[in-house]
Steps between C-alpha positions, in 0.01 A plus 500: 500500500195283531636364816558841648138598424377184665701567810375855522136372461556235770635765734204722440262210567672411826493866611127520420433174697694641798293816492181296503616289794602809698155658442312193615705490819434866564122449450485208730694692762262793460197274541640335815582846640141614454363208702677619823293739716602850506590683819141650497349155448708362782386776724134435417532130576672583826200725584262212486636366835315638796650801669558519874159674535331232285654228704384663819147528351498126426628424843225722649230272351578258785282565801659719767511395865187708563321342202593151611369580844175626353451177303591299798244693710213370282554156650345450840756503778558201728329688781191579285467147373543364857231739631250391225588132549451520874154664482192314376274666243252724686151640434240678708133404497274790581125515554282811487141594607464256795435381745223271363284294728554171324772547237761643734475209751533247220806683364658520840449124555669419171791730562551359846500150371772595248694715752474797277495873603302759299411868516137618559395851415181550692206716398379692807127464434539120476673455845200549727386162639810323372747613763596140586610439143725804520646369825557161344690650207730672741542188722587284200777733380332676205561867436205727531482817283252784441276505198298818593158497646292497177590365157533838331755676270675703760641753247142599416424570860602818683839436660350558846230242445733240349738538794216480749398164348844366530532618850164342602610159376841542664339566835267192454788271427706636785212459744480125415868409460663758726722587215478787247516376142804629307394411145228635278348378170264761358200355321557465122865594567374860467748727675694827454773700660271731687353210693847345539621809690200490733498139592785349709464148346693308247300455176501150355368418153567176303687336207253225416128567477301171520179676379323255733215744550438505125546130409354336812625178342765300687686360194518836321628673810774231557610518135521871503710520804737211429584616149605839625652451840879533568728539795419806710147552375196621703187321394165677527193293606185539702375292786130557429436245225507120542675463162774726630557285809519187287732658244729652770552155661568337170751773409676433835521131438625543136758772585636316802577212267688741284712611795320810600472630857193708603583802718317813620540830313713630790739208466523545128569884518753462787693235313 
């Protein structure tokens, strides 16, 4: 009887242990199952990959043929580089208010020695008695322009009077050189559209103002011009001061060493 009870207790214990083992396996299986992504989770992960439209957008971040061409166009072409390389740096020296009885001949001598051509804008009232100087300018290859008859602000004059002054100087120059001047520099650079329409001349101003009339100091004039000058510039000076003549010739010497060529305004504008 005791043995029978022991067997029954042992069987119950084994059954209880079997049930515990089965539950542990079930729990482990449940835990593993929960670690696998659901169908919805798998779909969300899949959606993190770029769509066809997104892939197209990424691809479109690369420059198109037109964009590549635009970038390439910022670089100088072979033709442009060749043109610049084959042409020396050029500037135009211009002189207003002459001719002057002593300064202009000294300037012409220095320019001739250096084989440099310049542009002279002549003041009509200063021409009388200096006709040989005007003829010399022409003979030595300089360009002669019109600076009006008097040193006035033309826009403050009646248009008729301003035009009459220009025409008077034009006739004076033509009577000496046999050629009508084609270029005009109004005193002070003072000009307007009304006068432009009435005068059949090309108006020429400047890029670099030497302020030689103000400084009347050779060193200061030279420094001012040489710190500002660049290829294609028109330099404003006056051939009525000894310091201007000295400064002009020093500027020629210095810029020639830097590779500059001196041309007339006409040559600069035509190029």
